C-alpha positions in Angstrom: 111.2 -66.5 47.4 110.1 -62.8 48.8 112.5 -61.3 45.2 110.8 -63.6 42.9 107.2 -62.0 44.0 108.7 -59.0 44.0 110.1 -59.5 41.0 106.8 -60.6 39.1 104.5 -57.7 41.0 107.4 -54.8 39.4 106.6 -56.9 35.9 102.7 -57.1 36.6 102.7 -53.2 37.1 104.9 -52.5 34.6 102.6 -53.6 32.4 99.7 -52.5 33.5 101.2 -49.4 33.3 102.0 -49.9 29.9 98.0 -51.2 29.3 96.8 -47.9 31.0 99.2 -45.2 28.4 98.3 -47.7 25.5 94.7 -46.9 26.6 94.6 -43.7 27.3 96.7 -42.7 23.7 94.2 -45.0 21.4 91.0 -42.8 23.3 92.6 -40.0 22.3 93.1 -41.0 18.7 90.0 -42.8 18.1 88.0 -42.7 21.0 86.9 -39.2 20.6 87.5 -38.2 17.0 84.9 -41.0 16.6 81.9 -39.1 18.8 83.5 -36.1 17.1 82.3 -36.9 14.1 79.0 -37.9 15.3 78.5 -34.2 15.8 79.5 -33.3 12.5 79.6 -36.4 10.7 81.6 -34.8 7.0 83.1 -32.5 8.6 81.3 -29.5 7.2 82.8 -27.0 10.7 86.2 -28.2 10.1 87.5 -24.8 8.0 86.2 -21.6 8.3 84.1 -19.6 5.0 86.5 -17.6 2.9 86.1 -14.5 1.7 86.5 -15.4 -2.1 86.5 -11.9 -3.2 89.8 -11.3 -2.4 90.8 -13.8 -3.7 94.9 -14.3 -6.1 94.0 -13.9 -9.6 96.9 -16.9 -10.0 94.6 -20.3 -11.3 94.1 -22.4 -7.8 95.4 -25.9 -6.6 93.3 -27.9 -3.7 94.5 -30.5 -2.2 91.9 -32.5 -1.1 91.1 -35.4 0.7 92.3 -36.9 4.3 94.9 -37.0 6.8 97.5 -37.8 4.0 96.1 -35.4 2.1 96.1 -32.5 4.7 99.7 -32.9 5.8 100.8 -32.8 2.4 102.7 -29.3 1.5 101.9 -27.8 -1.7 105.4 -27.0 -3.5 106.6 -23.7 -3.7 105.1 -22.4 -7.5 104.1 -18.9 -7.5 102.6 -18.9 -10.1 99.6 -20.7 -8.5 97.2 -20.3 -5.7 97.4 -23.8 -3.1 94.7 -24.8 -0.9 93.7 -27.7 1.1 91.0 -28.9 2.0 91.7 -32.3 3.4 90.5 -33.4 6.7 92.1 -36.0 8.5 90.6 -39.5 9.8 87.7 -39.7 6.5 86.6 -42.0 4.9 86.0 -41.3 1.2 82.0 -41.0 1.6 82.7 -38.2 4.2 84.9 -36.4 1.2 82.6 -37.4 -1.3 79.3 -35.6 0.7 81.6 -32.6 1.9 82.6 -31.3 -1.7 80.2 -29.0 -2.1 81.1 -27.0 1.2 84.4 -27.3 1.0 85.0 -27.2 -3.1 82.7 -25.9 -5.1 83.0 -22.2 -3.8 86.3 -22.1 -4.6 86.1 -23.3 -8.1 88.9 -24.6 -8.1 91.3 -24.9 -11.2 93.0 -28.3 -10.2 91.9 -31.2 -7.9 94.3 -33.3 -6.2 93.1 -36.5 -4.7 94.6 -38.8 -2.0 91.9 -40.7 -0.6 90.2 -44.1 0.9 93.1 -45.6 3.1 90.3 -45.0 5.9 88.5 -47.2 4.2 90.7 -50.0 3.5 92.2 -49.9 6.9 89.2 -51.0 8.3 89.2 -54.7 6.4 91.3 -56.9 8.9 88.1 -55.5 11.5 85.3 -56.2 9.4 86.7 -59.1 7.1 83.2 -59.9 5.8 82.7 -56.3 4.5 86.0 -56.8 2.0 84.5 -56.7 -1.0 81.8 -53.8 -0.2 84.2 -51.9 1.4 86.4 -51.7 -1.7 83.2 -51.0 -3.7 82.2 -48.5 -2.3 85.9 -46.4 -2.0 86.2 -47.5 -6.3 82.3 -46.0 -6.4 83.2 -42.8 -4.4 86.2 -41.6 -6.4 84.3 -43.1 -9.6 81.3 -40.1 -8.4 83.8 -37.3 -6.6 86.3 -36.9 -10.3 82.9 -36.8 -11.5 82.1 -34.0 -9.6 85.4 -32.8 -10.3 84.1 -32.1 -13.8 81.2 -31.0 -13.7 82.9 -27.9 -11.8 85.4 -27.8 -15.1 88.7 -28.2 -12.4 91.2 -30.6 -13.8 91.9 -33.7 -11.3 95.6 -34.8 -10.4 94.1 -38.5 -9.0 96.7 -39.7 -6.6 97.0 -44.2 -6.0 96.9 -44.8 -2.4 100.5 -44.6 -0.7 101.6 -47.4 0.3 101.3 -49.1 3.9 103.8 -48.7 7.0 104.5 -51.4 9.4 101.5 -51.9 11.7 102.6 -51.6 15.0 102.6 -54.8 18.4 99.8 -52.5 19.3 97.3 -52.4 17.0 98.1 -55.6 16.3 96.7 -57.0 19.3 93.7 -55.0 18.6 93.4 -57.5 15.5 95.3 -54.9 12.6 97.1 -57.1 9.7 99.0 -55.7 6.8 98.1 -58.6 4.0 94.7 -57.1 3.7 95.4 -53.5 3.6 98.0 -54.1 1.3 95.8 -56.6 -0.8 92.8 -54.1 -1.0 95.5 -50.8 -1.6 96.5 -52.6 -4.7 92.7 -53.7 -5.8 91.8 -50.1 -5.5 95.3 -48.5 -7.5 94.1 -50.4 -10.2 90.9 -48.8 -10.1 92.2 -45.3 -10.4 94.7 -45.5 -13.3 91.5 -47.2 -14.9 89.6 -43.1 -14.7 92.5 -41.7 -16.6 91.5 -39.7 -19.1 92.2 -36.2 -21.1 90.7 -34.5 -17.2 92.5 -37.1 -15.2 95.9 -36.8 -14.8 97.2 -40.4 -12.6 100.2 -39.2 -9.7 100.8 -43.1 -9.2 102.1 -41.9 -5.5 102.1 -46.0 -4.6 105.1 -46.7 -7.1 107.0 -44.1 -6.2 107.1 -44.6 -2.4 106.8 -48.5 -2.4 110.0 -50.5 -0.8 110.2 -53.6 -0.9 107.0 -56.4 -1.5 104.0 -53.8 -1.5 105.0 -51.8 1.8 106.5 -48.3 2.0 110.1 -48.1 1.6 111.2 -47.4 5.3 112.6 -43.3 4.9 110.0 -42.3 3.5 107.0 -43.4 6.7 106.3 -41.8 10.0 104.0 -44.5 10.8 101.5 -47.3 9.1 99.9 -44.5 7.8 101.5 -41.7 7.5 104.3 -39.8 5.6 107.4 -38.2 6.8 108.7 -34.5 5.2 111.4 -36.8 3.4 108.6 -38.3 1.2 106.5 -35.2 0.5 109.7 -33.4 -0.6 110.1 -36.3 -2.8 106.6 -36.7 -4.8 106.5 -32.5 -4.9 109.6 -32.8 -7.1 107.2 -35.6 -9.0 104.6 -33.5 -8.9 105.5 -30.0 -10.9 106.6 -32.4 -13.9 102.2 -32.1 -13.5 101.7 -28.5 -12.6 104.1 -27.0 -15.2 
């Protein structure tokens, strides 16, 4: 009997330790960035002001968006100068609102945009706001490409990357894959409708998708992010747009 109670206590202690560890991880990943955003809601201080007098004469290609854009290494093309002004955890409205400060001063010739997953991942937590989240995302994309056109930059607009497998810990907090995947598909249809002479659609979703609506596991780092192999594959296709 004592052995049985001892085993139960040991299991409960183990579960407590796991719970504390998970809470700490989510605290670091979500709670701190959330409060940091209150100090600088659109991340204007994230990038220092760069001296444009020393800029190269090569055409400027800028990656712009959220953490997926931030993690995107530029292809090895010596005839371009590459910049990245993406910021992790940002929604489409945050990316849009800092355009004037983080994009306009550089006068990029080409802007590669990857955005919207941080909007769409909130749908399982706020299901009643699903339609508004998607509508806002589409609107922000439309305004974003118009602002790019206004500064005479060509746009390579990436479709939203497919979703990876959501961990059990996140599912326990209310995250569900299907609502996000369906929203990604809807936004990607809209993204493709924006194609024009000045806006090229880079269909990352098609390149990375595996079975059904999910990402091919060989390209997944976690539920939201890509691994190095995925970006290497994307860049192999991206150079066609740049050359």
